[in-house]
C-alpha positions in Angstrom: -19.9 15.1 -1.1 -16.8 13.3 0.1 -13.4 14.0 -1.4 -10.5 11.7 -0.7 -7.0 13.2 -1.2 -4.7 10.9 -3.1 -1.1 10.9 -1.9 2.0 8.8 -1.3 3.3 5.8 -3.3 1.5 3.0 -5.1 0.5 1.0 -2.0 -0.8 4.1 -0.2 -2.9 5.1 -3.2 -4.3 1.6 -3.3 -5.6 2.1 0.2 -7.2 5.4 -0.6 -8.8 3.9 -3.7 -10.1 1.0 -1.6 -11.8 3.5 0.7 -13.2 5.3 -2.3 -14.8 2.1 -3.6 -16.3 1.2 -0.2 -17.9 4.7 0.1 -19.3 4.3 -3.4 -20.7 0.9 -2.5 -22.4 2.5 0.5 -24.2 5.0 -1.8 -22.0 8.1 -1.0 -21.1 10.8 -3.5 -17.4 10.5 -3.5 -14.5 11.9 -5.6 -10.7 11.8 -5.6 -8.4 14.8 -5.5 -5.3 13.6 -7.2 -3.6 17.0 -7.4 -3.2 18.5 -3.9 -1.4 15.6 -2.3 1.4 15.7 -4.8 2.0 19.5 -5.0 4.9 19.3 -2.6 6.0 15.7 -3.3 8.8 15.6 -5.8 9.1 11.9 -5.8 5.5 10.7 -6.4 2.7 11.1 -8.9 -0.8 9.5 -9.2 -0.2 5.9 -10.5 -3.5 4.1 -10.1 -3.9 4.2 -13.9 -1.2 1.5 -14.1 -4.0 -0.8 -13.0 -6.4 0.6 -15.6 -8.3 2.3 -12.7 -10.6 5.2 -13.4 -12.2 7.4 -10.8 -14.3 10.6 -10.6 -11.9 13.5 -10.0 -12.7 16.4 -7.8 -12.4 19.8 -9.5 -10.2 22.5 -8.0 -13.4 24.5 -7.2 -14.9 21.5 -5.3 -11.7 21.1 -3.2 -11.6 24.8 -2.4 -15.3 24.8 -1.4 -15.1 21.8 0.9 -12.0 23.0 2.6 -13.2 26.6 2.8 -10.0 27.9 1.2 -11.2 30.6 -1.2 -8.7 33.4 -1.3 -10.9 36.3 -2.2 -10.8 39.2 0.2 -14.3 38.6 1.6 -13.6 34.9 2.4 -10.4 35.8 4.1 -12.1 38.5 6.2 -14.9 36.1 7.2 -12.4 33.4 8.2 -10.6 35.9 10.4 -13.9 36.8 12.1 -15.7 33.5 12.4 -13.0 30.9 11.7 -12.5 28.4 8.9 -15.5 26.2 8.0 -13.5 23.4 6.5 -14.8 19.8 6.2 -11.2 18.5 6.2 -10.6 15.4 8.4 -6.9 14.5 8.9 -6.1 10.9 10.0 -4.0 11.2 13.1 -3.5 7.5 14.0 -3.5 4.3 12.0 -6.5 3.0 13.9 -9.7 2.2 12.1 -12.4 4.9 12.6 -15.8 3.5 11.8 -17.2 7.1 11.6 -15.3 7.6 8.4 -17.7 5.2 6.6 -20.7 7.1 7.8 -19.8 10.6 6.6 -21.7 12.4 3.9 -19.5 15.5 3.6 -15.8 15.5 4.2 -12.3 16.1 2.7 -10.3 13.1 3.8 -6.6 13.4 4.3 -4.8 10.2 5.3 -3.7 6.7 4.3 -6.6 4.7 5.7 -4.3 1.6 6.0 -6.7 -1.1 7.2 -8.8 -3.7 5.5 -11.6 -2.6 7.9 -12.2 0.3 5.5 -13.3 -2.0 2.7 -15.4 -4.9 4.0 -18.2 -5.1 1.4 -17.9 -8.4 -0.6 -18.5 -6.5 -3.8 -15.6 -4.1 -3.1 -13.3 -7.0 -2.1 -14.1 -8.8 -5.3 -13.5 -5.6 -7.3 -10.2 -4.9 -5.6 -9.0 -8.5 -6.1 -9.9 -8.3 -9.8 -8.4 -4.9 -10.3 -5.1 -5.3 -8.4 -4.4 -9.0 -9.4 -3.3 -7.9 -12.9 -3.1 -10.5 -15.6 0.6 -11.3 -16.4 0.1 -10.8 -20.1 -1.0 -7.2 -19.6 2.2 -6.0 -17.9 5.0 -8.7 -18.3 6.8 -8.4 -21.6 10.2 -9.8 -20.9 11.6 -13.3 -20.4 12.9 -12.6 -16.9 9.4 -11.9 -15.6 7.9 -15.0 -17.2 10.7 -17.2 -16.0 10.3 -15.9 -12.4 6.5 -16.4 -12.5 7.1 -20.0 -13.6 9.6 -20.6 -10.8 7.1 -19.1 -8.3 4.2 -21.2 -9.4 6.2 -24.4 -9.5 7.6 -24.2 -6.0 6.7 -23.6 -2.3 7.4 -20.0 -3.0 7.7 -17.3 -0.4 8.1 -13.6 -1.2 10.5 -11.5 0.9 10.1 -7.8 0.7 13.1 -5.7 1.8 12.8 -2.0 1.8 15.8 0.0 2.8 17.1 2.8 0.6 14.5 5.5 1.3 14.0 4.3 4.9 17.7 5.0 5.5 17.2 8.7 4.8 17.7 10.9 7.9 14.2 12.2 7.9 12.5 8.9 7.1 14.3 7.0 9.7 12.7 9.1 12.4 9.3 7.7 11.3 9.9 4.3 9.6 11.5 1.4 11.4 14.0 -0.6 9.4 13.4 -4.3 9.4 16.5 -5.9 10.8 18.4 -8.9 9.5 17.2 -10.8 12.6 13.6 -10.1 11.7 14.1 -11.8 8.3 16.0 -14.7 9.8 13.3 -15.3 12.4 10.6 -15.1 9.7 12.5 -17.4 7.4 12.9 -20.0 10.2 9.1 -19.8 10.9 8.3 -20.5 7.3 10.8 -23.4 7.1 9.4 -25.0 10.2 6.1 -25.5 8.3 7.5 -25.7 4.7 11.0 -27.2 4.7 11.2 -27.0 0.9 10.4 -23.2 0.8 12.0 -21.2 -2.0 12.4 -17.5 -1.1 12.0 -14.8 -3.8 13.5 -11.5 -2.7 12.0 -8.2 -3.9 14.1 -5.2 -2.8 15.4 -1.7 -3.5 18.7 -2.7 -2.0 20.0 -5.6 -4.0 23.6 -5.6 -2.7 22.5 -5.8 0.9 20.2 -8.7 0.1 22.8 -10.6 -1.9 25.1 -10.3 1.1 22.5 -11.4 3.7 20.5 -14.0 1.8 22.7 -16.7 0.4 21.9 -20.3 -0.8 20.2 -22.1 -3.6 16.8 -21.5 -2.1 17.1 -17.7 -2.3 16.3 -16.0 -5.6 16.9 -12.3 -6.1 14.2 -11.0 -8.5 15.7 -8.4 -10.8 13.3 -7.1 -13.4 14.1 -4.5 -16.1 13.2 -1.0 -15.0 10.1 0.3 -16.8 6.8 2.1 -16.4 5.1 -1.0 -15.0 8.0 -2.6 -13.0 6.4 -1.9 -9.7 3.1 -3.5 -10.8 5.0 -6.5 -12.2 6.8 -6.8 -8.9 3.6 -6.7 -7.0 2.0 -9.3 -9.3 4.9 -11.7 -8.8 5.0 -11.2 -5.1 1.2 -11.9 -4.9 1.6 -15.1 -6.8 3.9 -16.5 -4.1 2.3 -19.0 -1.8 3.5 -17.2 1.4 4.8 -13.8 2.3 7.4 -12.1 4.6 6.5 -8.5 4.3 8.3 -5.3 5.3 6.6 -2.4 7.1 5.5 -1.2 3.6 2.0 -0.8 2.1 3.5 -2.2 -1.1 4.2 -5.7 0.3 1.0 -5.4 2.5 -1.0 -5.4 -0.8 1.0 -8.1 -2.4 0.1 -10.4 0.5 -3.5 -9.3 0.6 -4.0 -10.0 -3.1 -3.1 -13.6 -2.5 -6.4 -14.9 -1.0 -5.2 -18.6 -0.7 -6.6 -19.9 2.7 -3.3 -21.7 3.5 -0.9 -18.8 3.0 1.4 -17.6 5.8 2.0 -13.9 6.1 4.7 -12.7 8.5 4.8 -9.0 9.4 7.0 -6.7 11.6 5.3 -6.1 14.9 6.1 -2.4 14.9 5.1 -0.6 11.8 6.2 3.0 12.3 7.4 5.2 15.2 5.1 8.2 15.2 1.6 6.7 15.5 -0.3 3.6 16.4 -0.9 1.2 13.6 -2.9 -1.5 15.2 -5.4 -1.9 12.4 -3.0 -2.3 9.6 -2.6 -5.9 10.6 -5.0 -8.4 9.2 -6.3 -11.6 10.9 -4.0 -13.6 8.6 -0.8 -12.0 9.8 1.7 -13.3 12.3 3.7 -10.5 13.9 7.4 -10.9 14.6 9.8 -8.6 16.4 11.5 -6.2 14.1 
Protein backbone atom coordinates (compact mmCIF):
# COMPACT_ATOMS: atom_id res chain seq x y z
CA UNK A 1 0.00 0.00 0.00
CA UNK A 2 1.01 3.60 -0.66
CA UNK A 3 -0.24 6.37 1.63
CA UNK A 4 0.11 10.01 0.61
CA UNK A 5 0.14 12.59 3.37
CA UNK A 6 -2.15 15.53 2.62
CA UNK A 7 -0.81 18.89 3.81
CA UNK A 8 -0.47 22.56 2.94
CA UNK A 9 -2.97 24.85 1.24
CA UNK A 10 -5.37 24.25 -1.63
CA UNK A 11 -2.78 24.23 -4.42
CA UNK A 12 -0.46 21.86 -2.55
CA UNK A 13 -3.32 19.48 -1.83
CA UNK A 14 -4.18 19.50 -5.54
CA UNK A 15 -0.66 18.31 -6.36
CA UNK A 16 -0.91 15.52 -3.79
CA UNK A 17 -4.30 14.48 -5.17
CA UNK A 18 -2.89 14.48 -8.71
CA UNK A 19 -0.18 12.03 -7.64
CA UNK A 20 -2.85 9.93 -5.91
CA UNK A 21 -4.85 9.70 -9.15
CA UNK A 22 -1.74 8.81 -11.19
CA UNK A 23 -0.82 5.99 -8.82
CA UNK A 24 -4.38 4.68 -8.92
CA UNK A 25 -4.26 4.77 -12.72
CA UNK A 26 -1.09 2.65 -12.58
CA UNK A 27 -2.89 -0.02 -10.57
CA UNK A 28 -1.40 0.81 -7.16
CA UNK A 29 -3.23 0.44 -3.87
CA UNK A 30 -3.12 4.02 -2.61
CA UNK A 31 -4.82 6.01 0.13
CA UNK A 32 -4.60 9.52 1.56
CA UNK A 33 -3.79 10.46 5.15
CA UNK A 34 -5.65 13.73 5.64
CA UNK A 35 -5.01 13.99 9.39
CA UNK A 36 -1.29 13.86 10.21
CA UNK A 37 -0.24 16.74 7.94
CA UNK A 38 -2.57 19.18 9.69
CA UNK A 39 -1.94 18.26 13.33
CA UNK A 40 0.53 21.12 13.80
CA UNK A 41 -0.84 23.47 11.13
CA UNK A 42 -3.26 25.94 12.70
CA UNK A 43 -3.96 27.72 9.42
CA UNK A 44 -4.96 24.90 7.08
CA UNK A 45 -7.41 22.02 6.84
CA UNK A 46 -8.24 19.46 4.13
CA UNK A 47 -10.15 21.33 1.42
CA UNK A 48 -10.32 19.04 -1.61
CA UNK A 49 -14.00 18.46 -0.87
CA UNK A 50 -14.61 21.98 -2.23
CA UNK A 51 -14.11 20.38 -5.64
CA UNK A 52 -16.46 17.54 -4.74
CA UNK A 53 -13.44 15.23 -4.54
CA UNK A 54 -13.62 11.94 -2.69
CA UNK A 55 -10.67 9.67 -1.96
CA UNK A 56 -9.94 6.57 0.07
CA UNK A 57 -8.69 7.59 3.48
CA UNK A 58 -5.95 5.79 5.36
CA UNK A 59 -6.91 4.69 8.84
CA UNK A 60 -4.78 5.69 11.85
CA UNK A 61 -3.77 2.03 12.21
CA UNK A 62 -2.55 1.92 8.60
CA UNK A 63 -0.49 5.08 9.07
CA UNK A 64 1.03 3.72 12.27
CA UNK A 65 1.85 0.39 10.62
CA UNK A 66 3.50 1.81 7.50
CA UNK A 67 5.57 4.34 9.48
CA UNK A 68 6.47 1.82 12.21
CA UNK A 69 5.28 4.17 14.93
CA UNK A 70 3.45 1.88 17.34
CA UNK A 71 3.97 3.12 20.88
CA UNK A 72 3.61 -0.11 22.83
CA UNK A 73 6.60 -1.09 24.95
CA UNK A 74 7.66 -4.00 22.74
CA UNK A 75 7.69 -1.88 19.58
CA UNK A 76 9.72 0.83 21.29
CA UNK A 77 12.27 -1.69 22.58
CA UNK A 78 12.55 -3.29 19.12
CA UNK A 79 13.15 0.10 17.49
CA UNK A 80 15.91 0.85 19.99
CA UNK A 81 17.56 -2.50 19.22
CA UNK A 82 17.09 -2.82 15.46
CA UNK A 83 16.05 0.63 14.25
CA UNK A 84 12.83 1.93 12.83
CA UNK A 85 11.38 0.02 9.86
CA UNK A 86 9.42 2.91 8.43
CA UNK A 87 8.36 3.13 4.79
CA UNK A 88 8.28 6.92 5.00
CA UNK A 89 9.76 8.80 2.04
CA UNK A 90 10.25 12.54 2.50
CA UNK A 91 10.61 14.71 -0.59
CA UNK A 92 13.83 16.70 -0.15
CA UNK A 93 13.99 18.61 -3.45
CA UNK A 94 11.42 19.86 -5.92
CA UNK A 95 12.89 17.61 -8.60
CA UNK A 96 10.79 14.93 -10.27
CA UNK A 97 11.71 11.47 -8.98
CA UNK A 98 10.45 8.76 -11.38
CA UNK A 99 10.96 6.09 -8.71
CA UNK A 100 7.97 7.49 -6.80
CA UNK A 101 5.67 6.23 -9.54
CA UNK A 102 7.10 2.71 -9.31
CA UNK A 103 6.65 2.16 -5.57
CA UNK A 104 4.34 -0.44 -4.14
CA UNK A 105 4.74 0.37 -0.44
CA UNK A 106 5.47 3.82 0.95
CA UNK A 107 4.28 6.69 3.13
CA UNK A 108 4.88 9.77 0.98
CA UNK A 109 5.53 13.13 2.62
CA UNK A 110 5.98 16.03 0.24
CA UNK A 111 4.30 18.36 -2.22
CA UNK A 112 5.18 16.59 -5.53
CA UNK A 113 4.92 19.87 -7.44
CA UNK A 114 5.49 18.78 -11.01
CA UNK A 115 3.20 17.81 -13.86
CA UNK A 116 5.60 14.92 -14.46
CA UNK A 117 3.87 13.12 -11.58
CA UNK A 118 0.61 12.94 -13.52
CA UNK A 119 1.14 12.19 -17.19
CA UNK A 120 -1.53 9.59 -17.96
CA UNK A 121 -4.09 11.05 -20.38
CA UNK A 122 -6.91 9.62 -18.27
CA UNK A 123 -5.59 11.38 -15.18
CA UNK A 124 -5.09 14.69 -16.98
CA UNK A 125 -8.67 14.51 -18.28
CA UNK A 126 -9.95 13.72 -14.78
CA UNK A 127 -8.04 16.61 -13.21
CA UNK A 128 -9.19 19.05 -15.87
CA UNK A 129 -12.78 18.00 -15.35
CA UNK A 130 -12.50 18.03 -11.55
CA UNK A 131 -10.63 21.30 -11.05
CA UNK A 132 -12.31 23.31 -13.83
CA UNK A 133 -15.43 23.85 -11.76
CA UNK A 134 -18.60 24.91 -13.47
CA UNK A 135 -19.38 28.54 -12.56
CA UNK A 136 -22.96 27.81 -11.52
CA UNK A 137 -21.70 25.39 -8.87
CA UNK A 138 -19.71 27.95 -6.89
CA UNK A 139 -20.51 31.48 -8.07
CA UNK A 140 -23.62 32.90 -6.42
CA UNK A 141 -23.03 36.67 -6.53
CA UNK A 142 -23.22 39.32 -9.24
CA UNK A 143 -19.56 40.39 -8.84
CA UNK A 144 -18.29 36.94 -9.78
CA UNK A 145 -20.53 36.69 -12.83
CA UNK A 146 -19.69 40.22 -13.99
CA UNK A 147 -15.97 39.46 -13.65
CA UNK A 148 -16.36 36.20 -15.59
CA UNK A 149 -18.13 38.05 -18.40
CA UNK A 150 -15.34 40.67 -18.52
CA UNK A 151 -12.72 37.91 -18.63
CA UNK A 152 -14.37 36.02 -21.43
CA UNK A 153 -15.01 39.13 -23.54
CA UNK A 154 -11.45 40.52 -23.46
CA UNK A 155 -7.81 39.57 -24.07
CA UNK A 156 -7.72 38.72 -20.38
CA UNK A 157 -4.58 38.10 -18.33
CA UNK A 158 -4.59 36.93 -14.74
CA UNK A 159 -2.02 38.44 -12.40
CA UNK A 160 -1.55 36.64 -9.10
CA UNK A 161 0.13 38.64 -6.34
CA UNK A 162 0.81 36.82 -3.09
CA UNK A 163 2.34 38.90 -0.34
CA UNK A 164 0.85 38.84 3.16
CA UNK A 165 1.95 35.42 4.41
CA UNK A 166 5.21 35.61 2.42
CA UNK A 167 6.13 38.75 4.39
CA UNK A 168 6.15 36.79 7.64
CA UNK A 169 9.65 36.56 9.14
CA UNK A 170 9.72 32.77 8.96
CA UNK A 171 8.20 32.49 5.50
CA UNK A 172 10.49 35.07 3.93
CA UNK A 173 13.49 32.82 4.63
CA UNK A 174 11.98 30.26 2.27
CA UNK A 175 9.63 32.06 -0.12
CA UNK A 176 10.82 34.70 -2.53
CA UNK A 177 8.59 37.73 -2.91
CA UNK A 178 7.82 38.60 -6.52
CA UNK A 179 9.00 42.16 -7.01
CA UNK A 180 7.23 45.07 -8.67
CA UNK A 181 9.85 44.82 -11.43
CA UNK A 182 8.95 41.17 -12.06
CA UNK A 183 5.33 42.13 -12.69
CA UNK A 184 6.30 45.13 -14.83
CA UNK A 185 8.54 42.97 -17.01
CA UNK A 186 5.87 40.28 -17.31
CA UNK A 187 3.20 42.84 -18.23
CA UNK A 188 5.48 44.29 -20.91
CA UNK A 189 6.04 40.82 -22.39
CA UNK A 190 2.32 40.22 -22.60
CA UNK A 191 1.59 43.64 -24.11
CA UNK A 192 4.26 43.09 -26.77
CA UNK A 193 2.15 40.24 -28.14
CA UNK A 194 -1.29 41.39 -27.02
CA UNK A 195 -1.52 45.21 -27.01
CA UNK A 196 -5.18 45.10 -25.95
CA UNK A 197 -4.56 42.92 -22.91
CA UNK A 198 -6.74 43.49 -19.86
CA UNK A 199 -5.15 42.48 -16.56
CA UNK A 200 -7.26 40.93 -13.80
CA UNK A 201 -5.49 41.09 -10.45
CA UNK A 202 -6.02 38.39 -7.84
CA UNK A 203 -4.27 39.10 -4.56
CA UNK A 204 -4.18 38.89 -0.77
CA UNK A 205 -2.74 42.44 -0.64
CA UNK A 206 -5.29 44.66 -2.36
CA UNK A 207 -3.82 47.97 -1.16
CA UNK A 208 -0.36 47.20 -2.55
CA UNK A 209 -1.86 46.21 -5.89
CA UNK A 210 -4.05 49.31 -6.13
CA UNK A 211 -0.95 51.41 -5.59
CA UNK A 212 1.21 49.60 -8.14
CA UNK A 213 -1.23 48.61 -10.90
CA UNK A 214 -3.10 51.64 -12.18
CA UNK A 215 -4.98 52.32 -15.39
CA UNK A 216 -8.18 51.33 -17.16
CA UNK A 217 -6.71 47.99 -18.26
CA UNK A 218 -6.17 46.82 -14.67
CA UNK A 219 -9.10 45.32 -12.79
CA UNK A 220 -8.79 44.33 -9.15
CA UNK A 221 -10.94 41.27 -8.51
CA UNK A 222 -12.62 41.53 -5.12
CA UNK A 223 -15.03 38.69 -4.39
CA UNK A 224 -17.10 38.38 -1.24
CA UNK A 225 -15.40 36.15 1.30
CA UNK A 226 -17.04 32.77 1.70
CA UNK A 227 -16.37 29.05 1.89
CA UNK A 228 -15.72 28.74 -1.85
CA UNK A 229 -14.00 32.08 -2.51
CA UNK A 230 -10.64 30.43 -3.18
CA UNK A 231 -12.19 28.00 -5.67
CA UNK A 232 -14.07 30.88 -7.36
CA UNK A 233 -10.81 32.86 -7.60
CA UNK A 234 -9.08 29.87 -9.18
CA UNK A 235 -11.93 29.37 -11.64
CA UNK A 236 -11.85 33.01 -12.72
CA UNK A 237 -8.06 32.99 -13.05
CA UNK A 238 -8.18 29.82 -15.14
CA UNK A 239 -10.71 31.40 -17.52
CA UNK A 240 -8.26 34.17 -18.38
CA UNK A 241 -6.51 33.72 -21.73
CA UNK A 242 -3.01 34.30 -20.34
CA UNK A 243 -1.36 34.19 -16.92
CA UNK A 244 1.28 35.97 -14.87
CA UNK A 245 1.72 33.73 -11.87
CA UNK A 246 3.39 34.13 -8.50
CA UNK A 247 5.64 31.50 -6.95
CA UNK A 248 2.49 29.87 -5.65
CA UNK A 249 0.90 26.49 -6.32
CA UNK A 250 -2.47 28.27 -6.36
CA UNK A 251 -1.70 30.31 -9.47
CA UNK A 252 0.28 27.38 -10.95
CA UNK A 253 -2.94 25.36 -11.03
CA UNK A 254 -4.96 28.28 -12.33
CA UNK A 255 -2.66 28.46 -15.34
CA UNK A 256 -2.55 24.67 -15.78
CA UNK A 257 -6.34 24.33 -15.85
CA UNK A 258 -6.38 26.61 -18.88
CA UNK A 259 -5.38 24.19 -21.65
CA UNK A 260 -5.69 26.68 -24.53
CA UNK A 261 -2.74 26.12 -26.91
CA UNK A 262 -2.17 29.85 -27.46
CA UNK A 263 -1.92 30.87 -23.82
CA UNK A 264 1.08 32.71 -22.38
CA UNK A 265 2.22 31.73 -18.88
CA UNK A 266 4.91 33.84 -17.22
CA UNK A 267 6.48 32.54 -14.02
CA UNK A 268 9.19 33.75 -11.60
CA UNK A 269 12.50 32.10 -12.41
CA UNK A 270 13.33 31.43 -8.74
CA UNK A 271 10.55 29.65 -6.86
CA UNK A 272 11.85 29.25 -3.30
CA UNK A 273 15.15 29.58 -1.48
CA UNK A 274 15.71 26.32 0.35
CA UNK A 275 15.55 23.69 -2.42
CA UNK A 276 15.72 23.17 -6.14
CA UNK A 277 12.40 23.50 -7.95
CA UNK A 278 13.41 22.80 -11.55
CA UNK A 279 10.48 20.56 -12.34
CA UNK A 280 7.70 22.81 -11.14
CA UNK A 281 8.02 24.63 -14.46
CA UNK A 282 6.00 23.29 -17.37
CA UNK A 283 6.96 23.44 -21.03
CA UNK A 284 4.39 26.21 -21.51
CA UNK A 285 6.02 28.60 -19.02
CA UNK A 286 8.34 31.52 -19.69
CA UNK A 287 10.61 32.30 -16.74
CA UNK A 288 11.30 35.91 -15.78
CA UNK A 289 13.71 37.27 -13.17
CA UNK A 290 12.00 37.78 -9.85
